[in-house]
MMTF fields as JSON, N, C-alpha, C and O atoms, coordinates in Angstrom:
{
  "mmtfVersion": "1.0.0",
  "mmtfProducer": "UNKNOWN",
  "numBonds": 267,
  "numAtoms": 268,
  "numGroups": 67,
  "numChains": 1,
  "numModels": 1,
  "chainsPerModel": [1],
  "groupsPerChain": [67],
  "chainIdList": ["A"],
  "bondAtomList": [4, 2, 8, 6, 12, 10, 16, 14, 20, 18, 24, 22, 28, 26, 32, 30, 36, 34, 40, 38, 44, 42, 48, 46, 52, 50, 56, 54, 60, 58, 64, 62, 68, 66, 72, 70, 76, 74, 80, 78, 84, 82, 88, 86, 92, 90, 96, 94, 100, 98, 104, 102, 108, 106, 112, 110, 116, 114, 120, 118, 124, 122, 128, 126, 132, 130, 136, 134, 140, 138, 144, 142, 148, 146, 152, 150, 156, 154, 160, 158, 164, 162, 168, 166, 172, 170, 176, 174, 180, 178, 184, 182, 188, 186, 192, 190, 196, 194, 200, 198, 204, 202, 208, 206, 212, 210, 216, 214, 220, 218, 224, 222, 228, 226, 232, 230, 236, 234, 240, 238, 244, 242, 248, 246, 252, 250, 256, 254, 260, 258, 264, 262],
  "bondOrderList": [1, 1, 1, 1, 1, 1, 1, 1, 1, 1, 1, 1, 1, 1, 1, 1, 1, 1, 1, 1, 1, 1, 1, 1, 1, 1, 1, 1, 1, 1, 1, 1, 1, 1, 1, 1, 1, 1, 1, 1, 1, 1, 1, 1, 1, 1, 1, 1, 1, 1, 1, 1, 1, 1, 1, 1, 1, 1, 1, 1, 1, 1, 1, 1, 1, 1],
  "groupList": [{"groupName": "UNK", "atomNameList": ["N", "CA", "C", "O"], "elementList": ["N", "C", "C", "O"], "formalChargeList": [0, 0, 0, 0], "bondAtomList": [1, 0, 2, 1, 3, 2], "bondOrderList": [1, 1, 2], "singleLetterCode": "X", "chemCompType": "L-PEPTIDE LINKING"}],
  "groupTypeList": [0, 0, 0, 0, 0, 0, 0, 0, 0, 0, 0, 0, 0, 0, 0, 0, 0, 0, 0, 0, 0, 0, 0, 0, 0, 0, 0, 0, 0, 0, 0, 0, 0, 0, 0, 0, 0, 0, 0, 0, 0, 0, 0, 0, 0, 0, 0, 0, 0, 0, 0, 0, 0, 0, 0, 0, 0, 0, 0, 0, 0, 0, 0, 0, 0, 0, 0],
  "groupIdList": [1, 2, 3, 4, 5, 6, 7, 8, 9, 10, 11, 12, 13, 14, 15, 16, 17, 18, 19, 20, 21, 22, 23, 24, 25, 26, 27, 28, 29, 30, 31, 32, 33, 34, 35, 36, 37, 38, 39, 40, 41, 42, 43, 44, 45, 46, 47, 48, 49, 50, 51, 52, 53, 54, 55, 56, 57, 58, 59, 60, 61, 62, 63, 64, 65, 66, 67],
  "secStructList": [7, 7, 7, 7, 7, 4, 4, 4, 1, 7, 7, 7, 7, 7, 7, 7, 7, 7, 1, 7, 7, 7, 5, 7, 6, 6, 1, 5, 5, 6, 6, 6, 7, 7, 5, 2, 2, 2, 2, 2, 2, 4, 4, 4, 1, 7, 2, 2, 2, 2, 2, 2, 0, 0, 0, 0, 0, 2, 2, 2, 2, 2, 2, 2, 2, 2, 7],
  "xCoordList": [0.842, 0.0, 0.886, 1.817, 0.59, 1.382, 0.965, -0.208, 1.893, 1.528, 0.674, 0.855, -0.242, -1.097, -0.321, 0.449, -0.51, 0.149, -0.286, -1.365, 0.561, 0.322, -1.011, -1.625, -1.47, -2.72, -3.941, -5.049, -3.778, -4.884, -4.902, -5.75, -3.974, -3.92, -5.175, -5.605, -5.756, -6.957, -6.658, -5.632, -7.531, -7.311, -7.461, -8.106, -6.874, -7.006, -8.467, -9.236, -8.827, -10.18, -10.176, -9.547, -10.874, -10.877, -11.737, -12.646, -11.436, -12.19, -13.648, -13.927, -14.583, -15.992, -16.393, -17.579, -15.431, -15.715, -16.574, -16.304, -17.614, -18.5, -18.315, -18.976, -17.408, -17.179, -18.114, -18.034, -18.991, -19.863, -19.236, -19.599, -18.309, -17.482, -17.967, -17.456, -18.96, -19.53, -19.93, -20.718, -19.379, -19.705, -20.988, -21.182, -21.858, -23.103, -22.837, -21.689, -23.87, -23.736, -23.139, -22.534, -23.296, -22.733, -21.296, -20.674, -20.772, -19.403, -19.256, -18.149, -20.374, -20.32, -20.448, -21.204, -19.706, -19.775, -21.15, -21.661, -21.731, -23.05, -22.987, -24.022, -21.791, -21.646, -21.293, -21.892, -20.312, -19.828, -20.11, -19.888, -20.592, -20.986, -19.815, -20.024, -18.596, -17.461, -17.332, -17.777, -16.709, -16.397, -15.144, -14.432, -14.892, -13.682, -12.43, -11.479, -12.424, -11.269, -11.107, -9.982, -12.211, -12.139, -11.638, -10.88, -12.062, -11.595, -10.093, -9.34, -9.668, -8.255, -7.373, -6.234, -7.888, -7.091, -7.196, -6.556, -7.987, -8.232, -6.944, -6.82, -5.999, -4.759, -3.932, -3.12, -4.123, -3.342, -4.051, -3.452, -5.311, -6.086, -5.667, -5.31, -5.716, -5.474, -6.75, -7.822, -6.625, -7.764, -8.929, -10.089, -8.631, -9.702, -10.543, -11.768, -9.897, -10.621, -11.424, -12.58, -10.826, -11.551, -12.776, -13.863, -12.592, -13.688, -14.807, -15.981, -14.465, -15.475, -16.257, -17.482, -15.566, -16.268, -17.213, -18.371, -16.707, -17.497, -18.696, -19.773, -18.518, -19.557, -20.522, -21.667, -20.085, -20.897, -21.225, -22.393, -20.203, -20.4, -21.103, -22.108, -20.585, -21.162, -22.6, -23.419, -22.949, -24.362, -25.288, -26.412, -24.826, -25.639, -25.843, -26.947, -24.788, -24.91, -25.849, -26.689, -25.693, -26.538, -28.006, -28.847, -28.325, -29.704, -30.222, -31.368, -29.387, -29.79, -30.049, -30.994, -29.207, -29.352, -30.558, -31.187, -30.878, -32.013, -33.344, -34.37, -33.326, -34.56, -34.863, -35.878],
  "yCoordList": [-1.183, 0.0, 1.245, 1.357, 2.16, 3.381, 4.384, 4.429, 5.184, 6.229, 7.298, 7.603, 7.851, 8.91, 10.218, 10.539, 10.97, 12.27, 13.177, 13.006, 14.129, 15.017, 15.749, 16.036, 16.057, 16.819, 15.969, 16.503, 14.663, 13.799, 13.526, 12.779, 14.129, 13.946, 14.559, 15.643, 13.848, 14.364, 15.672, 15.789, 16.659, 17.937, 17.749, 16.8, 18.64, 18.522, 18.704, 19.403, 18.073, 18.218, 19.463, 19.491, 20.481, 21.755, 21.707, 20.885, 22.587, 22.693, 23.039, 23.829, 22.456, 22.796, 24.091, 24.413, 24.824, 26.047, 27.001, 27.249, 27.53, 28.483, 29.9, 30.828, 30.069, 31.384, 31.702, 32.782, 30.772, 30.923, 30.071, 28.906, 30.641, 29.871, 30.056, 30.887, 29.264, 29.327, 27.921, 27.268, 27.45, 26.099, 26.139, 27.033, 25.165, 25.066, 24.357, 24.044, 24.108, 23.488, 22.09, 21.635, 21.397, 20.052, 20.087, 19.037, 21.266, 21.395, 21.287, 21.086, 21.418, 21.376, 22.788, 23.61, 23.053, 24.355, 24.53, 23.62, 25.686, 25.964, 26.21, 26.22, 26.408, 26.641, 25.392, 25.121, 24.622, 23.462, 22.127, 21.074, 22.153, 20.956, 20.114, 19.006, 20.611, 19.882, 20.185, 21.228, 19.244, 19.49, 20.36, 20.524, 20.906, 21.696, 20.887, 21.4, 19.612, 18.743, 18.491, 18.445, 18.329, 18.112, 19.362, 19.272, 20.514, 21.775, 21.926, 22.224, 21.715, 21.876, 20.857, 21.164, 19.656, 18.606, 18.493, 17.626, 19.348, 19.237, 19.173, 18.338, 20.03, 20.094, 18.817, 18.524, 18.058, 16.84, 15.578, 14.503, 15.693, 14.521, 14.081, 14.901, 12.776, 12.293, 12.468, 12.735, 12.318, 12.542, 11.59, 11.982, 10.347, 9.391, 9.839, 9.717, 10.346, 10.827, 12.067, 12.191, 12.981, 14.193, 13.83, 14.367, 12.915, 12.515, 11.869, 12.128, 11.033, 10.402, 11.466, 11.39, 12.434, 13.519, 14.259, 14.507, 14.608, 15.391, 14.61, 15.178, 13.315, 12.524, 11.835, 11.574, 11.535, 10.739, 11.494, 11.722, 11.875, 12.424, 13.779, 13.964, 14.715, 16.063, 16.115, 16.819, 15.405, 15.4, 14.81, 15.282, 13.793, 13.229, 14.234, 14.366, 14.935, 15.965, 17.086, 17.553, 17.505, 18.583, 18.178, 18.975, 16.959, 16.481, 16.413, 16.774, 15.956, 15.862, 17.228, 17.408, 18.196, 19.55, 20.261, 21.091, 19.942, 20.593, 20.008, 20.687, 18.758, 18.07, 18.132, 17.591],
  "zCoordList": [0.0, 0.0, 0.0, 0.797, -0.885, -0.986, 0.079, 0.45, 0.578, 1.545, 0.868, -0.311, 1.622, 1.074, 0.986, 1.892, -0.082, -0.188, 0.966, 1.533, 1.295, 2.437, 2.345, 3.373, 1.133, 1.027, 1.356, 1.417, 1.57, 1.969, 3.477, 3.965, 4.202, 5.65, 6.254, 5.859, 7.218, 7.869, 8.574, 9.244, 8.437, 9.115, 10.619, 11.064, 11.399, 12.85, 13.273, 12.612, 14.367, 14.905, 15.775, 16.833, 15.329, 16.023, 17.277, 17.398, 18.187, 19.428, 19.138, 18.236, 19.894, 19.707, 20.425, 20.493, 20.953, 21.71, 20.883, 19.707, 21.526, 20.855, 21.374, 20.909, 22.345, 22.926, 24.092, 24.677, 24.425, 25.594, 26.685, 26.854, 27.414, 28.343, 29.771, 30.521, 30.122, 31.46, 31.872, 31.189, 33.005, 33.474, 34.296, 35.12, 34.064, 34.825, 36.155, 36.469, 36.923, 38.239, 38.171, 39.142, 37.044, 36.88, 36.344, 36.184, 36.069, 35.575, 34.078, 33.579, 33.335, 31.871, 31.31, 31.828, 30.258, 29.605, 28.964, 28.311, 29.153, 28.581, 27.078, 26.411, 26.538, 25.109, 24.324, 23.284, 24.819, 24.047, 24.723, 24.124, 25.949, 26.706, 27.197, 27.69, 27.075, 27.629, 29.119, 29.597, 29.848, 31.249, 31.317, 30.326, 32.484, 32.669, 32.377, 31.787, 32.792, 32.513, 31.018, 30.52, 30.298, 28.85, 28.135, 27.17, 28.609, 28.018, 28.247, 27.32, 29.494, 29.848, 29.124, 28.772, 28.902, 28.286, 26.784, 26.19, 26.148, 24.711, 23.897, 23.001, 24.194, 23.405, 23.529, 22.652, 24.599, 24.814, 24.339, 24.326, 23.953, 23.51, 22.118, 21.273, 21.892, 20.537, 19.707, 20.252, 18.41, 17.514, 17.789, 17.662, 18.162, 18.43, 19.626, 19.607, 20.645, 21.825, 21.477, 21.881, 20.737, 20.327, 19.484, 19.695, 18.529, 17.638, 18.448, 18.186, 19.425, 20.281, 21.053, 21.148, 21.592, 22.29, 21.353, 21.691, 20.173, 19.214, 18.673, 18.494, 18.411, 17.749, 18.704, 18.334, 19.922, 20.841, 22.125, 22.438, 22.853, 24.198, 24.186, 24.873, 23.416, 23.441, 22.918, 23.509, 21.837, 21.421, 22.493, 22.666, 23.205, 24.282, 25.404, 25.933, 25.765, 26.808, 26.361, 27.13, 25.118, 24.613, 24.673, 25.09, 24.265, 24.294, 25.723, 25.99, 26.634, 28.03, 28.629, 29.396, 28.279, 28.817, 28.212, 28.869, 26.975, 26.297, 26.777, 26.746, 27.216, 27.574, 28.981, 29.419]
}
């Protein structure tokens, strides 16, 4: 299998920060739904962990907070 050219490298997973940086009583951000620990550790997370947060964890939190 040939290596993929550099222009096919997956782009970095950007922070879900919306600029509404306020933690609720449960410790979740009211803007992006991350915990304080998730916010602080974002830069150190690997892409798989970031993708899991973005695709699974944060949508579940958002639905729970909205309902």
